[in-house]
Backbone atoms as SQL, in Angstrom:
CREATE TABLE atoms (id INTEGER PRIMARY KEY, chain TEXT, resi INTEGER, resn TEXT, atom TEXT, x REAL, y REAL, z REAL);
INSERT INTO atoms VALUES
  (1, 'A', 1, 'MET', 'N', 1.211, -12.562, -16.125),
  (2, 'A', 1, 'MET', 'CA', 0.210, -13.488, -16.549),
  (3, 'A', 1, 'MET', 'C', -0.489, -12.900, -17.773),
  (4, 'A', 2, 'ASN', 'N', -0.642, -13.691, -18.781),
  (5, 'A', 2, 'ASN', 'CA', -1.318, -13.250, -19.996),
  (6, 'A', 2, 'ASN', 'C', -2.607, -14.043, -20.169),
  (7, 'A', 3, 'PHE', 'N', -3.663, -13.373, -20.570),
  (8, 'A', 3, 'PHE', 'CA', -4.950, -14.022, -20.787),
  (9, 'A', 3, 'PHE', 'C', -5.259, -14.016, -22.274),
  (10, 'A', 4, 'HIS', 'N', -5.790, -15.159, -22.772),
  (11, 'A', 4, 'HIS', 'CA', -6.159, -15.274, -24.175),
  (12, 'A', 4, 'HIS', 'C', -7.551, -15.891, -24.291),
  (13, 'A', 5, 'ARG', 'N', -8.279, -15.440, -25.287),
  (14, 'A', 5, 'ARG', 'CA', -9.587, -16.035, -25.597),
  (15, 'A', 5, 'ARG', 'C', -9.357, -17.359, -26.317),
  (16, 'A', 6, 'SER', 'N', -10.422, -18.100, -26.496),
  (17, 'A', 6, 'SER', 'CA', -10.306, -19.398, -27.178),
  (18, 'A', 6, 'SER', 'C', -9.831, -19.257, -28.616),
  (19, 'A', 7, 'ASP', 'N', -10.024, -18.066, -29.227),
  (20, 'A', 7, 'ASP', 'CA', -9.552, -17.862, -30.603),
  (21, 'A', 7, 'ASP', 'C', -8.091, -17.401, -30.642),
  (22, 'A', 8, 'GLY', 'N', -7.468, -17.303, -29.460),
  (23, 'A', 8, 'GLY', 'CA', -6.054, -16.921, -29.395),
  (24, 'A', 8, 'GLY', 'C', -5.825, -15.434, -29.201),
  (25, 'A', 9, 'ALA', 'N', -6.875, -14.625, -29.269),
  (26, 'A', 9, 'ALA', 'CA', -6.726, -13.175, -29.098),
  (27, 'A', 9, 'ALA', 'C', -6.378, -12.864, -27.643),
  (28, 'A', 10, 'GLU', 'N', -5.421, -11.956, -27.449),
  (29, 'A', 10, 'GLU', 'CA', -5.024, -11.580, -26.103),
  (30, 'A', 10, 'GLU', 'C', -6.079, -10.673, -25.472),
  (31, 'A', 11, 'VAL', 'N', -6.350, -10.899, -24.205),
  (32, 'A', 11, 'VAL', 'CA', -7.260, -10.058, -23.448),
  (33, 'A', 11, 'VAL', 'C', -6.412, -9.022, -22.718),
  (34, 'A', 12, 'ILE', 'N', -6.673, -7.768, -22.995),
  (35, 'A', 12, 'ILE', 'CA', -5.929, -6.689, -22.344),
  (36, 'A', 12, 'ILE', 'C', -6.611, -6.387, -21.007),
  (37, 'A', 13, 'THR', 'N', -5.921, -6.688, -19.921),
  (38, 'A', 13, 'THR', 'CA', -6.470, -6.446, -18.587),
  (39, 'A', 13, 'THR', 'C', -6.322, -4.975, -18.215),
  (40, 'A', 14, 'MET', 'N', -7.022, -4.566, -17.157),
  (41, 'A', 14, 'MET', 'CA', -6.896, -3.184, -16.673),
  (42, 'A', 14, 'MET', 'C', -5.449, -2.900, -16.281),
  (43, 'A', 15, 'TYR', 'N', -4.782, -3.892, -15.681),
  (44, 'A', 15, 'TYR', 'CA', -3.383, -3.726, -15.278),
  (45, 'A', 15, 'TYR', 'C', -2.498, -3.483, -16.492),
  (46, 'A', 16, 'ARG', 'N', -2.623, -4.330, -17.505),
  (47, 'A', 16, 'ARG', 'CA', -1.790, -4.173, -18.716),
  (48, 'A', 16, 'ARG', 'C', -2.064, -2.836, -19.409),
  (49, 'A', 17, 'ASN', 'N', -3.322, -2.434, -19.432),
  (50, 'A', 17, 'ASN', 'CA', -3.683, -1.171, -20.062),
  (51, 'A', 17, 'ASN', 'C', -3.082, 0.004, -19.290),
  (52, 'A', 18, 'ALA', 'N', -3.171, -0.040, -17.957),
  (53, 'A', 18, 'ALA', 'CA', -2.597, 1.025, -17.127),
  (54, 'A', 18, 'ALA', 'C', -1.080, 1.079, -17.292),
  (55, 'A', 19, 'LEU', 'N', -0.448, -0.078, -17.340),
  (56, 'A', 19, 'LEU', 'CA', 1.004, -0.144, -17.521),
  (57, 'A', 19, 'LEU', 'C', 1.410, 0.419, -18.886),
  (58, 'A', 20, 'LYS', 'N', 0.693, 0.023, -19.917),
  (59, 'A', 20, 'LYS', 'CA', 0.977, 0.493, -21.279),
  (60, 'A', 20, 'LYS', 'C', 0.833, 2.009, -21.399),
  (61, 'A', 21, 'ASN', 'N', -0.169, 2.563, -20.716),
  (62, 'A', 21, 'ASN', 'CA', -0.443, 3.997, -20.801),
  (63, 'A', 21, 'ASN', 'C', 0.282, 4.829, -19.747),
  (64, 'A', 22, 'GLY', 'N', 1.108, 4.185, -18.911),
  (65, 'A', 22, 'GLY', 'CA', 1.859, 4.912, -17.893),
  (66, 'A', 22, 'GLY', 'C', 0.963, 5.565, -16.850),
  (67, 'A', 23, 'ASN', 'N', -0.119, 4.889, -16.473),
  (68, 'A', 23, 'ASN', 'CA', -1.073, 5.436, -15.514),
  (69, 'A', 23, 'ASN', 'C', -0.397, 5.727, -14.182),
  (70, 'A', 24, 'LYS', 'N', -0.466, 6.965, -13.727),
  (71, 'A', 24, 'LYS', 'CA', 0.201, 7.386, -12.492),
  (72, 'A', 24, 'LYS', 'C', -0.339, 6.652, -11.269),
  (73, 'A', 25, 'LEU', 'N', -1.625, 6.298, -11.262),
  (74, 'A', 25, 'LEU', 'CA', -2.195, 5.574, -10.124),
  (75, 'A', 25, 'LEU', 'C', -1.509, 4.226, -9.925),
  (76, 'A', 26, 'LEU', 'N', -1.024, 3.639, -10.990),
  (77, 'A', 26, 'LEU', 'CA', -0.309, 2.369, -10.901),
  (78, 'A', 26, 'LEU', 'C', 1.162, 2.580, -10.580),
  (79, 'A', 27, 'LEU', 'N', 1.764, 3.585, -11.172),
  (80, 'A', 27, 'LEU', 'CA', 3.213, 3.725, -11.109),
  (81, 'A', 27, 'LEU', 'C', 3.762, 4.509, -9.924),
  (82, 'A', 28, 'VAL', 'N', 3.054, 5.528, -9.457),
  (83, 'A', 28, 'VAL', 'CA', 3.614, 6.454, -8.471),
  (84, 'A', 28, 'VAL', 'C', 4.133, 5.752, -7.218),
  (85, 'A', 29, 'GLU', 'N', 3.384, 4.837, -6.652),
  (86, 'A', 29, 'GLU', 'CA', 3.791, 4.174, -5.418),
  (87, 'A', 29, 'GLU', 'C', 4.242, 2.737, -5.653),
  (88, 'A', 30, 'ASN', 'N', 4.804, 2.445, -6.811),
  (89, 'A', 30, 'ASN', 'CA', 5.210, 1.084, -7.139),
  (90, 'A', 30, 'ASN', 'C', 6.708, 1.045, -7.395),
  (91, 'A', 31, 'HIS', 'N', 7.477, 0.688, -6.369),
  (92, 'A', 31, 'HIS', 'CA', 8.934, 0.711, -6.511),
  (93, 'A', 31, 'HIS', 'C', 9.435, -0.332, -7.501),
  (94, 'A', 32, 'VAL', 'N', 8.695, -1.413, -7.692),
  (95, 'A', 32, 'VAL', 'CA', 9.130, -2.457, -8.635),
  (96, 'A', 32, 'VAL', 'C', 9.040, -1.940, -10.067),
  (97, 'A', 33, 'LEU', 'N', 7.882, -1.404, -10.437),
  (98, 'A', 33, 'LEU', 'CA', 7.704, -0.917, -11.808),
  (99, 'A', 33, 'LEU', 'C', 8.551, 0.311, -12.102),
  (100, 'A', 34, 'MET', 'N', 8.817, 1.119, -11.071),
  (101, 'A', 34, 'MET', 'CA', 9.633, 2.316, -11.263),
  (102, 'A', 34, 'MET', 'C', 11.128, 2.036, -11.102),
  (103, 'A', 35, 'LYS', 'N', 11.447, 0.758, -10.822),
  (104, 'A', 35, 'LYS', 'CA', 12.848, 0.329, -10.658),
  (105, 'A', 35, 'LYS', 'C', 13.568, 1.135, -9.579),
  (106, 'A', 36, 'GLU', 'N', 12.852, 1.385, -8.469),
  (107, 'A', 36, 'GLU', 'CA', 13.411, 2.103, -7.339),
  (108, 'A', 36, 'GLU', 'C', 13.882, 1.087, -6.299),
  (109, 'A', 37, 'ASP', 'N', 15.003, 1.334, -5.691),
  (110, 'A', 37, 'ASP', 'CA', 15.527, 0.455, -4.659),
  (111, 'A', 37, 'ASP', 'C', 14.493, 0.285, -3.541),
  (112, 'A', 38, 'LYS', 'N', 14.235, -0.966, -3.137),
  (113, 'A', 38, 'LYS', 'CA', 13.218, -1.250, -2.125),
  (114, 'A', 38, 'LYS', 'C', 13.537, -0.575, -0.789),
  (115, 'A', 39, 'SER', 'N', 14.785, -0.617, -0.361),
  (116, 'A', 39, 'SER', 'CA', 15.168, -0.003, 0.913),
  (117, 'A', 39, 'SER', 'C', 14.904, 1.497, 0.896),
  (118, 'A', 40, 'HIS', 'N', 15.239, 2.141, -0.221),
  (119, 'A', 40, 'HIS', 'CA', 14.988, 3.580, -0.353),
  (120, 'A', 40, 'HIS', 'C', 13.491, 3.859, -0.329),
  (121, 'A', 41, 'PHE', 'N', 12.722, 3.060, -1.050),
  (122, 'A', 41, 'PHE', 'CA', 11.271, 3.236, -1.108),
  (123, 'A', 41, 'PHE', 'C', 10.646, 3.101, 0.279),
  (124, 'A', 42, 'LEU', 'N', 11.059, 2.093, 1.035),
  (125, 'A', 42, 'LEU', 'CA', 10.488, 1.859, 2.358),
  (126, 'A', 42, 'LEU', 'C', 10.935, 2.880, 3.397),
  (127, 'A', 43, 'SER', 'N', 11.990, 3.618, 3.099),
  (128, 'A', 43, 'SER', 'CA', 12.479, 4.610, 4.058),
  (129, 'A', 43, 'SER', 'C', 11.695, 5.919, 3.993),
  (130, 'A', 44, 'LYS', 'N', 10.875, 6.100, 2.960),
  (131, 'A', 44, 'LYS', 'CA', 10.117, 7.342, 2.804),
  (132, 'A', 44, 'LYS', 'C', 8.880, 7.351, 3.694),
  (133, 'A', 45, 'PRO', 'N', 8.499, 8.529, 4.217),
  (134, 'A', 45, 'PRO', 'CA', 7.269, 8.635, 5.017),
  (135, 'A', 45, 'PRO', 'C', 6.052, 8.246, 4.177),
  (136, 'A', 46, 'ASP', 'N', 5.015, 7.754, 4.849),
  (137, 'A', 46, 'ASP', 'CA', 3.797, 7.343, 4.167),
  (138, 'A', 46, 'ASP', 'C', 2.610, 7.623, 5.080),
  (139, 'A', 47, 'VAL', 'N', 1.420, 7.355, 4.600),
  (140, 'A', 47, 'VAL', 'CA', 0.209, 7.532, 5.390),
  (141, 'A', 47, 'VAL', 'C', -0.431, 6.165, 5.578),
  (142, 'A', 48, 'ALA', 'N', -0.880, 5.896, 6.796),
  (143, 'A', 48, 'ALA', 'CA', -1.567, 4.637, 7.093),
  (144, 'A', 48, 'ALA', 'C', -3.001, 4.959, 7.497),
  (145, 'A', 49, 'TYR', 'N', -3.883, 4.018, 7.260),
  (146, 'A', 49, 'TYR', 'CA', -5.295, 4.182, 7.584),
  (147, 'A', 49, 'TYR', 'C', -5.775, 2.916, 8.267),
  (148, 'A', 50, 'GLY', 'N', -6.592, 3.073, 9.288),
  (149, 'A', 50, 'GLY', 'CA', -7.139, 1.913, 9.971),
  (150, 'A', 50, 'GLY', 'C', -8.510, 2.216, 10.521),
  (151, 'A', 51, 'MET', 'N', -9.220, 1.154, 10.838),
  (152, 'A', 51, 'MET', 'CA', -10.537, 1.281, 11.476),
  (153, 'A', 51, 'MET', 'C', -10.553, 0.339, 12.667),
  (154, 'A', 52, 'ARG', 'N', -11.185, 0.789, 13.738),
  (155, 'A', 52, 'ARG', 'CA', -11.351, -0.033, 14.927),
  (156, 'A', 52, 'ARG', 'C', -12.804, 0.073, 15.368),
  (157, 'A', 53, 'ASN', 'N', -13.347, -1.040, 15.794),
  (158, 'A', 53, 'ASN', 'CA', -14.709, -1.052, 16.301),
  (159, 'A', 53, 'ASN', 'C', -14.638, -1.270, 17.803),
  (160, 'A', 54, 'ARG', 'N', -14.912, -0.214, 18.541),
  (161, 'A', 54, 'ARG', 'CA', -14.878, -0.282, 20.007),
  (162, 'A', 54, 'ARG', 'C', -16.314, -0.262, 20.517),
  (163, 'A', 55, 'PRO', 'N', -16.694, -1.287, 21.267),
  (164, 'A', 55, 'PRO', 'CA', -18.089, -1.366, 21.740),
  (165, 'A', 55, 'PRO', 'C', -18.570, -0.112, 22.451),
  (166, 'A', 56, 'SER', 'N', -17.715, 0.525, 23.223),
  (167, 'A', 56, 'SER', 'CA', -18.151, 1.699, 23.978),
  (168, 'A', 56, 'SER', 'C', -18.139, 2.991, 23.164),
  (169, 'A', 57, 'GLU', 'N', -17.415, 3.011, 22.046),
  (170, 'A', 57, 'GLU', 'CA', -17.262, 4.246, 21.260),
  (171, 'A', 57, 'GLU', 'C', -17.732, 4.124, 19.821),
  (172, 'A', 58, 'GLY', 'N', -17.988, 2.931, 19.361),
  (173, 'A', 58, 'GLY', 'CA', -18.383, 2.721, 17.973),
  (174, 'A', 58, 'GLY', 'C', -17.163, 2.605, 17.073),
  (175, 'A', 59, 'ILE', 'N', -17.358, 2.887, 15.813),
  (176, 'A', 59, 'ILE', 'CA', -16.279, 2.741, 14.830),
  (177, 'A', 59, 'ILE', 'C', -15.387, 3.977, 14.837),
  (178, 'A', 60, 'LEU', 'N', -14.099, 3.764, 14.971),
  (179, 'A', 60, 'LEU', 'CA', -13.111, 4.837, 14.931),
  (180, 'A', 60, 'LEU', 'C', -12.301, 4.708, 13.653),
  (181, 'A', 61, 'GLU', 'N', -12.115, 5.816, 12.956),
  (182, 'A', 61, 'GLU', 'CA', -11.238, 5.845, 11.795),
  (183, 'A', 61, 'GLU', 'C', -9.931, 6.510, 12.217),
  (184, 'A', 62, 'ILE', 'N', -8.828, 5.945, 11.780),
  (185, 'A', 62, 'ILE', 'CA', -7.514, 6.446, 12.162),
  (186, 'A', 62, 'ILE', 'C', -6.685, 6.653, 10.896),
  (187, 'A', 63, 'GLU', 'N', -6.101, 7.831, 10.773),
  (188, 'A', 63, 'GLU', 'CA', -5.182, 8.110, 9.668),
  (189, 'A', 63, 'GLU', 'C', -3.957, 8.782, 10.276),
  (190, 'A', 64, 'PHE', 'N', -2.792, 8.258, 9.984),
  (191, 'A', 64, 'PHE', 'CA', -1.582, 8.797, 10.590),
  (192, 'A', 64, 'PHE', 'C', -0.383, 8.618, 9.673),
  (193, 'A', 65, 'ARG', 'N', 0.628, 9.424, 9.916),
  (194, 'A', 65, 'ARG', 'CA', 1.883, 9.328, 9.158),
  (195, 'A', 65, 'ARG', 'C', 2.732, 8.209, 9.739),
  (196, 'A', 66, 'VAL', 'N', 3.388, 7.487, 8.866),
  (197, 'A', 66, 'VAL', 'CA', 4.313, 6.446, 9.306),
  (198, 'A', 66, 'VAL', 'C', 5.686, 6.741, 8.715),
  (199, 'A', 67, 'TYR', 'N', 6.691, 6.372, 9.455),
  (200, 'A', 67, 'TYR', 'CA', 8.068, 6.636, 9.048),
  (201, 'A', 67, 'TYR', 'C', 8.849, 5.330, 9.040),
  (202, 'A', 68, 'GLU', 'N', 10.045, 5.383, 8.568),
  (203, 'A', 68, 'GLU', 'CA', 10.878, 4.186, 8.482),
  (204, 'A', 68, 'GLU', 'C', 11.011, 3.537, 9.860),
  (205, 'A', 69, 'SER', 'N', 10.885, 2.226, 9.885),
  (206, 'A', 69, 'SER', 'CA', 11.022, 1.486, 11.138),
  (207, 'A', 69, 'SER', 'C', 12.480, 1.442, 11.568),
  (208, 'A', 70, 'PRO', 'N', 12.698, 1.371, 12.879),
  (209, 'A', 70, 'PRO', 'CA', 14.069, 1.189, 13.361),
  (210, 'A', 70, 'PRO', 'C', 14.643, -0.117, 12.818),
  (211, 'A', 71, 'LYS', 'N', 15.929, -0.206, 12.709),
  (212, 'A', 71, 'LYS', 'CA', 16.590, -1.376, 12.130),
  (213, 'A', 71, 'LYS', 'C', 16.849, -2.475, 13.168),
  (214, 'A', 72, 'ASP', 'N', 15.977, -2.557, 14.203),
  (215, 'A', 72, 'ASP', 'CA', 16.200, -3.540, 15.253),
  (216, 'A', 72, 'ASP', 'C', 15.484, -4.867, 15.006),
  (217, 'A', 73, 'GLY', 'N', 14.776, -4.997, 13.884),
  (218, 'A', 73, 'GLY', 'CA', 14.096, -6.242, 13.551),
  (219, 'A', 73, 'GLY', 'C', 12.750, -6.416, 14.229),
  (220, 'A', 74, 'LYS', 'N', 12.323, -5.470, 15.031),
  (221, 'A', 74, 'LYS', 'CA', 11.042, -5.568, 15.728),
  (222, 'A', 74, 'LYS', 'C', 9.990, -4.811, 14.922),
  (223, 'A', 75, 'PHE', 'N', 9.251, -5.543, 14.118),
  (224, 'A', 75, 'PHE', 'CA', 8.274, -4.902, 13.237),
  (225, 'A', 75, 'PHE', 'C', 7.028, -4.469, 14.013),
  (226, 'A', 76, 'CYS', 'N', 6.486, -5.361, 14.846),
  (227, 'A', 76, 'CYS', 'CA', 5.256, -5.064, 15.566),
  (228, 'A', 76, 'CYS', 'C', 5.591, -4.367, 16.890),
  (229, 'A', 77, 'ARG', 'N', 5.012, -3.224, 17.103),
  (230, 'A', 77, 'ARG', 'CA', 5.223, -2.487, 18.347),
  (231, 'A', 77, 'ARG', 'C', 4.032, -1.566, 18.578),
  (232, 'A', 78, 'ALA', 'N', 3.824, -1.191, 19.817),
  (233, 'A', 78, 'ALA', 'CA', 2.706, -0.293, 20.139),
  (234, 'A', 78, 'ALA', 'C', 2.913, 1.045, 19.422),
  (235, 'A', 79, 'ALA', 'N', 1.857, 1.584, 18.896),
  (236, 'A', 79, 'ALA', 'CA', 1.960, 2.868, 18.194),
  (237, 'A', 79, 'ALA', 'C', 0.928, 3.836, 18.762),
  (238, 'A', 80, 'VAL', 'N', -0.293, 3.685, 18.299),
  (239, 'A', 80, 'VAL', 'CA', -1.367, 4.555, 18.751),
  (240, 'A', 80, 'VAL', 'C', -2.112, 3.809, 19.860),
  (241, 'A', 81, 'VAL', 'N', -1.961, 4.245, 21.072),
  (242, 'A', 81, 'VAL', 'CA', -2.606, 3.603, 22.210),
  (243, 'A', 81, 'VAL', 'C', -3.543, 4.614, 22.859),
  (244, 'A', 82, 'PRO', 'N', -4.866, 4.326, 22.887),
  (245, 'A', 82, 'PRO', 'CA', -5.796, 5.287, 23.464),
  (246, 'A', 82, 'PRO', 'C', -5.581, 5.413, 24.985),
  (247, 'A', 83, 'VAL', 'N', -5.800, 6.608, 25.491),
  (248, 'A', 83, 'VAL', 'CA', -5.689, 6.864, 26.922),
  (249, 'A', 83, 'VAL', 'C', -7.069, 7.286, 27.407),
  (250, 'A', 84, 'ASN', 'N', -7.626, 6.513, 28.324),
  (251, 'A', 84, 'ASN', 'CA', -8.945, 6.857, 28.884),
  (252, 'A', 84, 'ASN', 'C', -8.759, 7.893, 29.976),
  (253, 'A', 85, 'LYS', 'N', -9.576, 8.930, 29.969),
  (254, 'A', 85, 'LYS', 'CA', -9.472, 9.988, 30.974),
  (255, 'A', 85, 'LYS', 'C', -10.490, 9.772, 32.068);
């Protein structure tokens, strides 16, 4: 998408500027811009972050490593399940 002012001048967005300057924050984890195969990209380990608000415990922050999903087509499955003692 390109943006132009009423006088026809192009507006350089933060995205276009980062792309033009090879900003690592944009490129490092972007398989499309780096022309990396999607399957290969998704097979690499990554870090996930989540927050849960539990009435009895308050807000919990969760950070964990994630790995390639099994090829069985079941995307949603139990992962981190708290155990009450």
